KEGUDREN-158375 format. One record per residue (C-alpha): residue in three letters; x, y, z. Coordinates in Angstrom, 3 decimals, decimal comma. Example, Ala and Ser with C-alpha at 12.3 -4.5 7.8 and 13.67 -1.06 7.14 Angstrom:
! KEGUDREN-158375
+-----+----------+----------+----------+
|  aa |       xx |       yy |       zz |
+-----+----------+----------+----------+
| ALA |   12,300 |   -4,500 |    7,800 |
| SER |   13,670 |   -1,060 |    7,140 |
+-----+----------+----------+----------+
! end
This chain:
! KEGUDREN-158375
+-----+----------+----------+----------+
|  aa |       xx |       yy |       zz |
+-----+----------+----------+----------+
| MET |  105,197 |   87,786 |   24,377 |
| ASP |  102,032 |   89,728 |   23,399 |
| PHE |  101,450 |   93,394 |   24,111 |
| HIS |   99,241 |   92,864 |   27,194 |
| SER |  101,699 |   90,463 |   28,855 |
| ALA |  104,606 |   92,820 |   28,202 |
| TYR |  102,609 |   95,725 |   29,618 |
| LYS |  101,727 |   93,835 |   32,825 |
| LYS |  105,336 |   92,767 |   33,296 |
| ASP |  106,535 |   96,333 |   32,825 |
| GLN |  103,997 |   97,593 |   35,385 |
| MET |  105,081 |   94,940 |   37,901 |
| VAL |  108,724 |   95,904 |   37,506 |
| ARG |  107,853 |   99,574 |   37,989 |
| SER |  105,894 |   98,741 |   41,161 |
| ILE |  108,770 |   96,729 |   42,628 |
| VAL |  111,252 |   99,493 |   41,859 |
| LEU |  108,937 |  102,072 |   43,445 |
| ILE |  108,617 |   99,996 |   46,627 |
| LEU |  112,387 |   99,547 |   46,840 |
| LEU |  112,994 |  103,252 |   46,307 |
| CYS |  110,473 |  104,176 |   48,992 |
| GLY |  112,171 |  101,796 |   51,382 |
| PHE |  115,549 |  103,290 |   50,529 |
| PHE |  114,543 |  106,917 |   51,018 |
| LEU |  112,173 |  106,505 |   53,932 |
| GLY |  114,190 |  103,873 |   55,773 |
| PRO |  112,752 |  101,218 |   58,077 |
| THR |  109,729 |  102,240 |   60,136 |
| LYS |  110,059 |  101,614 |   63,850 |
| LEU |  106,899 |  101,578 |   65,905 |
| LEU |  107,382 |  103,079 |   69,328 |
| SER |  105,031 |  102,975 |   72,269 |
| GLN |  104,626 |  105,168 |   75,280 |
| GLN |  106,220 |  104,042 |   78,545 |
| LEU |  104,131 |  105,785 |   81,200 |
| ASN |  100,591 |  105,487 |   82,490 |
| PHE |  100,270 |  108,355 |   84,962 |
| THR |   97,210 |  109,786 |   86,630 |
| VAL |   97,503 |  113,473 |   87,517 |
| THR |   95,440 |  114,773 |   90,428 |
| ILE |   95,303 |  118,486 |   91,194 |
| ASN |   94,131 |  119,825 |   94,553 |
| SER |   93,291 |  123,493 |   93,969 |
| GLU |   91,347 |  124,250 |   97,148 |
| ARG |   93,922 |  126,816 |   98,294 |
| ALA |   93,955 |  128,662 |   94,974 |
| ARG |   91,801 |  131,746 |   95,253 |
| THR |   90,258 |  131,768 |   91,821 |
| GLN |   86,838 |  131,239 |   90,317 |
| ASP |   88,321 |  129,925 |   87,095 |
| THR |   88,518 |  126,281 |   88,104 |
| ASP |   88,465 |  125,150 |   84,476 |
| ILE |   92,162 |  126,012 |   84,291 |
| PHE |   92,933 |  123,085 |   86,605 |
| ASP |   90,969 |  120,631 |   84,467 |
| GLN |   92,970 |  121,801 |   81,454 |
| MET |   96,164 |  121,559 |   83,474 |
| LYS |   95,415 |  117,965 |   84,499 |
| SER |   94,643 |  116,954 |   80,910 |
| ALA |   97,730 |  118,686 |   79,498 |
| PHE |  100,078 |  117,223 |   82,115 |
| GLU |   98,739 |  113,693 |   81,606 |
| GLN |   99,066 |  113,998 |   77,837 |
| PHE |  102,639 |  115,219 |   78,206 |
| LEU |  103,613 |  112,305 |   80,461 |
| ASN |  101,640 |  109,517 |   78,804 |
| GLY |  101,698 |  110,565 |   75,179 |
| ARG |  105,457 |  110,724 |   74,655 |
| ASN |  108,078 |  108,133 |   73,840 |
| TRP |  110,621 |  108,611 |   76,612 |
| THR |  112,700 |  105,593 |   75,541 |
| ASP |  113,129 |  103,331 |   72,501 |
| GLU |  111,360 |  100,471 |   74,272 |
| GLU |  108,249 |   98,969 |   72,751 |
| LEU |  105,748 |   98,229 |   75,506 |
| LYS |  102,235 |   96,869 |   75,539 |
| PRO |   99,673 |   99,147 |   77,227 |
| GLN |   99,548 |   96,875 |   80,285 |
| GLU |  103,349 |   97,044 |   80,602 |
| ARG |  103,539 |  100,806 |   81,000 |
| ILE |  104,804 |  102,171 |   84,299 |
| LYS |  101,840 |  103,135 |   86,438 |
| GLY |  102,128 |  106,232 |   88,570 |
| ASN |  100,387 |  109,094 |   90,305 |
| LEU |  101,324 |  112,754 |   90,240 |
| LEU |   99,562 |  114,506 |   93,106 |
| ILE |   99,793 |  118,286 |   92,747 |
| THR |   98,655 |  120,582 |   95,542 |
| ILE |   98,343 |  124,232 |   94,560 |
| ASN |   99,467 |  126,162 |   97,640 |
| ASP |   99,205 |  129,654 |   96,250 |
| MET |   98,272 |  131,579 |   93,134 |
| PRO |   99,970 |  134,978 |   93,609 |
| GLN |   98,653 |  136,251 |   90,285 |
| VAL |   96,832 |  134,963 |   87,233 |
| GLY |   98,856 |  132,240 |   85,554 |
| PHE |  101,413 |  131,870 |   88,367 |
| PHE |  101,297 |  128,915 |   90,755 |
| ASN |  103,222 |  127,655 |   93,781 |
| ALA |  102,742 |  123,964 |   94,432 |
| THR |  103,958 |  120,775 |   96,058 |
| VAL |  104,134 |  117,501 |   94,166 |
| GLN |  103,923 |  113,900 |   95,343 |
| VAL |  105,277 |  111,394 |   92,815 |
| GLN |  104,408 |  107,723 |   93,202 |
| THR |  105,027 |  104,749 |   90,919 |
| VAL |  104,346 |  101,038 |   91,298 |
| ARG |  105,865 |   97,864 |   89,892 |
| PRO |  104,032 |   94,563 |   89,253 |
| ILE |  105,282 |   91,567 |   91,203 |
| TYR |  105,850 |   88,314 |   89,336 |
| GLY |  103,277 |   85,586 |   89,855 |
| SER |  100,745 |   87,799 |   91,636 |
| ASN |   98,294 |   90,651 |   91,201 |
| TYR |  100,250 |   92,726 |   93,693 |
| GLU |  101,788 |   96,069 |   92,735 |
| SER |  104,698 |   97,294 |   94,828 |
| LEU |  105,231 |  100,987 |   95,493 |
| ILE |  108,795 |  101,727 |   94,344 |
| LEU |  108,860 |  105,542 |   94,234 |
| ASN |  107,265 |  107,842 |   96,774 |
| PHE |  108,822 |  111,289 |   96,620 |
| ALA |  107,574 |  114,644 |   97,876 |
| ASP |  108,706 |  117,711 |   95,929 |
| ARG |  107,897 |  120,614 |   98,201 |
| ASN |  108,851 |  123,617 |   96,133 |
| TRP |  107,540 |  123,993 |   92,588 |
| ALA |  106,732 |  127,381 |   91,076 |
| PHE |  105,444 |  127,528 |   87,503 |
| GLU |  103,480 |  129,539 |   84,986 |
| TYR |  100,520 |  128,102 |   83,107 |
| THR |   97,913 |  129,697 |   80,888 |
| GLU |   94,925 |  128,275 |   79,071 |
| SER |   95,810 |  126,058 |   76,084 |
| GLN |   99,520 |  126,574 |   76,701 |
| PRO |  101,612 |  124,191 |   74,544 |
| LEU |  103,983 |  122,056 |   76,588 |
| GLU |  107,304 |  121,920 |   74,791 |
| PHE |  110,368 |  120,060 |   75,991 |
| ASN |  113,973 |  119,750 |   74,871 |
| GLN |  116,242 |  117,560 |   76,970 |
| PHE |  119,255 |  119,608 |   75,892 |
| SER |  117,973 |  123,023 |   76,989 |
| TYR |  115,709 |  124,589 |   79,590 |
| LEU |  112,411 |  125,876 |   78,186 |
| ASN |  110,108 |  126,182 |   81,200 |
| ASN |  109,586 |  124,868 |   84,707 |
| ILE |  106,576 |  122,723 |   83,830 |
| THR |  108,048 |  120,437 |   81,205 |
| SER |  111,429 |  120,307 |   82,948 |
| LEU |  109,818 |  119,002 |   86,127 |
| LEU |  107,452 |  116,578 |   84,387 |
| ALA |  110,223 |  115,187 |   82,168 |
| TYR |  112,577 |  114,963 |   85,131 |
| TYR |  110,164 |  112,756 |   87,074 |
| ALA |  109,366 |  110,742 |   83,951 |
| TYR |  113,025 |  109,752 |   83,665 |
| ILE |  113,382 |  109,228 |   87,427 |
| ALA |  110,371 |  106,906 |   87,377 |
| ILE |  111,658 |  104,958 |   84,368 |
| GLY |  115,131 |  104,726 |   85,879 |
| ILE |  113,978 |  103,366 |   89,227 |
| ASP |  111,690 |  100,887 |   87,474 |
| HIS |  114,646 |   99,640 |   85,416 |
| ASP |  116,864 |   99,461 |   88,507 |
| SER |  114,305 |   97,089 |   90,037 |
| PHE |  114,534 |   94,702 |   87,070 |
| ALA |  118,267 |   94,782 |   86,289 |
| PRO |  121,359 |   95,818 |   88,304 |
| ARG |  121,737 |   99,589 |   87,742 |
| GLY |  119,479 |   99,332 |   84,733 |
| GLY |  118,368 |  102,919 |   85,251 |
| ASP |  121,729 |  104,492 |   84,341 |
| PRO |  120,747 |  105,997 |   80,952 |
| TYR |  117,549 |  107,489 |   82,353 |
| PHE |  119,188 |  108,973 |   85,433 |
| GLU |  121,757 |  110,529 |   83,120 |
| VAL |  118,994 |  112,385 |   81,270 |
| ALA |  117,394 |  113,437 |   84,569 |
| ASN |  120,768 |  114,749 |   85,704 |
| ASN |  121,113 |  116,725 |   82,470 |
| ILE |  117,656 |  118,228 |   82,989 |
| VAL |  118,814 |  119,417 |   86,408 |
| ALA |  121,962 |  120,961 |   84,938 |
| ASN |  119,974 |  122,786 |   82,246 |
| ALA |  117,371 |  124,033 |   84,713 |
| GLN |  120,012 |  125,570 |   86,976 |
| GLN |  120,211 |  128,523 |   84,575 |
| SER |  116,694 |  129,469 |   85,660 |
| SER |  115,829 |  131,194 |   88,912 |
| SER |  113,461 |  128,385 |   89,872 |
| SER |  114,020 |  126,615 |   93,167 |
| GLY |  114,626 |  122,900 |   93,557 |
| TRP |  117,255 |  122,533 |   90,852 |
| ASN |  120,311 |  123,784 |   92,706 |
| GLN |  122,794 |  122,395 |   95,186 |
| ASN |  121,250 |  123,884 |   98,310 |
| PRO |  122,826 |  122,667 |  101,602 |
| SER |  119,748 |  123,794 |  103,524 |
| ASP |  117,377 |  121,813 |  101,286 |
| LYS |  118,686 |  118,310 |  100,675 |
| ARG |  115,288 |  116,938 |   99,667 |
| ASN |  115,059 |  118,607 |   96,292 |
| ARG |  115,444 |  117,523 |   92,649 |
| TYR |  119,158 |  118,215 |   92,542 |
| TRP |  119,982 |  115,931 |   95,455 |
| LEU |  117,735 |  113,104 |   94,271 |
| ALA |  119,393 |  113,083 |   90,834 |
| ASN |  122,803 |  113,386 |   92,463 |
| ASP |  122,164 |  110,364 |   94,695 |
| LEU |  120,899 |  108,289 |   91,785 |
| TYR |  123,497 |  109,202 |   89,182 |
| ASN |  126,605 |  110,803 |   90,692 |
| SER |  126,999 |  109,493 |   94,238 |
| GLN |  129,130 |  106,374 |   94,717 |
| VAL |  128,013 |  106,233 |   98,329 |
| MET |  124,405 |  105,646 |   97,233 |
| VAL |  125,194 |  102,827 |   94,784 |
| PRO |  124,239 |  100,165 |   97,396 |
| VAL |  120,737 |  101,665 |   97,595 |
| ARG |  120,367 |  101,369 |   93,836 |
| ASP |  121,589 |   97,770 |   94,008 |
| ALA |  119,081 |   97,190 |   96,793 |
| TYR |  116,219 |   98,088 |   94,438 |
| TYR |  117,179 |   95,105 |   92,261 |
| LEU |  117,880 |   92,664 |   95,088 |
| TYR |  114,713 |   93,605 |   96,988 |
| HIS |  112,355 |   93,438 |   93,999 |
| ARG |  113,719 |   91,078 |   91,337 |
| MET |  115,430 |   88,635 |   93,701 |
| GLY |  113,089 |   89,224 |   96,632 |
| LEU |  109,451 |   90,038 |   95,950 |
| ASP |  109,427 |   88,344 |   92,528 |
| LEU |  110,494 |   85,060 |   94,169 |
| LEU |  108,165 |   85,257 |   97,147 |
| THR |  105,621 |   82,721 |   95,853 |
| THR |  108,109 |   80,263 |   94,359 |
| LYS |  111,180 |   80,496 |   96,612 |
| PRO |  110,061 |   82,152 |   99,850 |
| SER |  113,175 |   81,315 |  101,889 |
| GLU |  115,496 |   82,788 |   99,264 |
| SER |  113,160 |   85,732 |   98,838 |
| TYR |  113,155 |   86,679 |  102,534 |
| GLN |  116,916 |   86,327 |  102,713 |
| ASN |  117,420 |   88,637 |   99,740 |
| ILE |  115,002 |   91,214 |  101,108 |
| VAL |  116,933 |   91,364 |  104,367 |
| GLU |  120,238 |   91,586 |  102,466 |
| ALA |  118,815 |   94,490 |  100,470 |
| LEU |  117,922 |   96,290 |  103,703 |
| LYS |  121,500 |   95,788 |  104,911 |
| MET |  122,749 |   97,477 |  101,731 |
| VAL |  120,533 |  100,464 |  102,448 |
| GLN |  121,840 |  100,503 |  106,017 |
| GLU |  125,445 |  100,565 |  104,798 |
| ALA |  124,787 |  103,593 |  102,574 |
| ASN |  122,967 |  105,292 |  105,424 |
| ARG |  125,890 |  104,642 |  107,763 |
| VAL |  128,266 |  106,477 |  105,418 |
| GLN |  125,811 |  109,239 |  104,503 |
| PRO |  122,986 |  109,464 |  107,049 |
| ASN |  119,525 |  110,586 |  105,991 |
| SER |  120,212 |  110,994 |  102,295 |
| ILE |  117,174 |  111,723 |  100,154 |
| LEU |  117,515 |  108,423 |   98,284 |
| THR |  117,517 |  106,406 |  101,507 |
| ILE |  114,528 |  108,371 |  102,784 |
| SER |  112,707 |  107,899 |   99,489 |
| PHE |  113,396 |  104,138 |   99,516 |
| MET |  112,043 |  103,753 |  103,046 |
| ASP |  109,056 |  106,023 |  102,395 |
| ALA |  108,063 |  103,674 |   99,599 |
| LYS |  108,806 |  100,377 |  101,348 |
| SER |  108,143 |  100,764 |  105,098 |
| ASP |  104,494 |   99,630 |  105,077 |
| GLU |  105,237 |   96,776 |  102,692 |
| ILE |  108,234 |   95,551 |  104,661 |
| SER |  106,312 |   95,515 |  107,929 |
| LYS |  103,641 |   93,281 |  106,373 |
| ILE |  105,740 |   90,932 |  104,230 |
| LEU |  108,370 |   90,109 |  106,845 |
| LYS |  105,779 |   88,984 |  109,381 |
| ALA |  105,763 |   85,626 |  107,592 |
| ALA |  109,563 |   85,308 |  107,538 |
| PRO |  111,500 |   83,005 |  109,900 |
| MET |  112,025 |   84,560 |  113,329 |
| GLU |  115,798 |   84,731 |  112,923 |
| LEU |  115,440 |   86,805 |  109,749 |
| LYS |  112,751 |   88,970 |  111,323 |
| GLU |  115,015 |   89,835 |  114,238 |
| GLU |  117,865 |   90,569 |  111,844 |
| ALA |  115,646 |   92,797 |  109,696 |
| VAL |  114,164 |   94,730 |  112,612 |
| GLU |  117,627 |   95,482 |  113,981 |
| VAL |  118,553 |   97,010 |  110,604 |
| LEU |  115,266 |   98,864 |  110,154 |
| LEU |  115,426 |  100,539 |  113,564 |
| LYS |  118,786 |  102,032 |  112,616 |
| VAL |  117,815 |  103,138 |  109,109 |
| ASP |  114,284 |  104,360 |  109,801 |
| PRO |  113,806 |  104,919 |  113,553 |
| ASN |  110,713 |  107,080 |  113,023 |
| ASN |  108,784 |  103,931 |  112,131 |
| ALA |  110,072 |  101,905 |  115,095 |
| ARG |  106,599 |  100,924 |  116,285 |
| LYS |  105,697 |   99,582 |  112,856 |
| TYR |  108,890 |   97,522 |  112,639 |
| ASN |  108,660 |   96,145 |  116,159 |
| ASP |  105,249 |   94,763 |  115,211 |
| ILE |  107,014 |   92,475 |  112,715 |
| LEU |  108,216 |   90,380 |  115,658 |
| LYS |  104,635 |   89,885 |  116,816 |
| GLY |  103,530 |   88,400 |  113,493 |
+-----+----------+----------+----------+
! end
């Protein structure tokens, strides 16, 4: 072997060894993708301030926090991300940098074989107080409470992911509801409202997480998310008879939970998201199923009785 051949062989061996060593020390590289595609809208008409730029910065920062993080280990294509809206209404600005607000959280789920997107989460958070200043970094640690902005945003990120997973697999949201529940527990050390077990306010973050993760009574509602969506709406174009039957069975599961624990926040949230959809979809169902469904709906959600009675006219 001549000098040049020996030199090239030695260089090749060195290169291979270097690559192997890099792989050993750095480990395998796992590409992660974000799971959320949220639009944040801020209504600041009630805030008495001339510095409206702060709300543009707030919108941008909140969207980046929600959409720019890897909340799970799942690898999703951009079109597979969970679409949602975070509607923030600033009710008061008692002093510079302090805000009192309400939040409406909505997420949708695509339905198989169609261009339709089904609203699966529609929750109103009526009591959110937070501090925000220009260019404030948004830091979050799921094991400790840092501030009331990132705790709330992360909480609803995990709630949204959990409900989405529940709609695709039986109780598929368990690991995400566990994190949301931990966020609640950590936030209870703060003086902020909405995180505590308040008997006079059963529509707050504590009770929603409790219904989704801790309550055995509410398990049928979680199971209903799967039956209604994966075995109901997803089959509507291919197996309509089976689809309608499963949708009605899902409503019966919600009714059973409501019978044991009337007017729980999870039942209310389910019906707030589904009432309009149900009243339209079931109009094409067989009359026997429509009558069965309306009987259930009038017991679970009597405030929308007129809407449900119209199903029988379809």
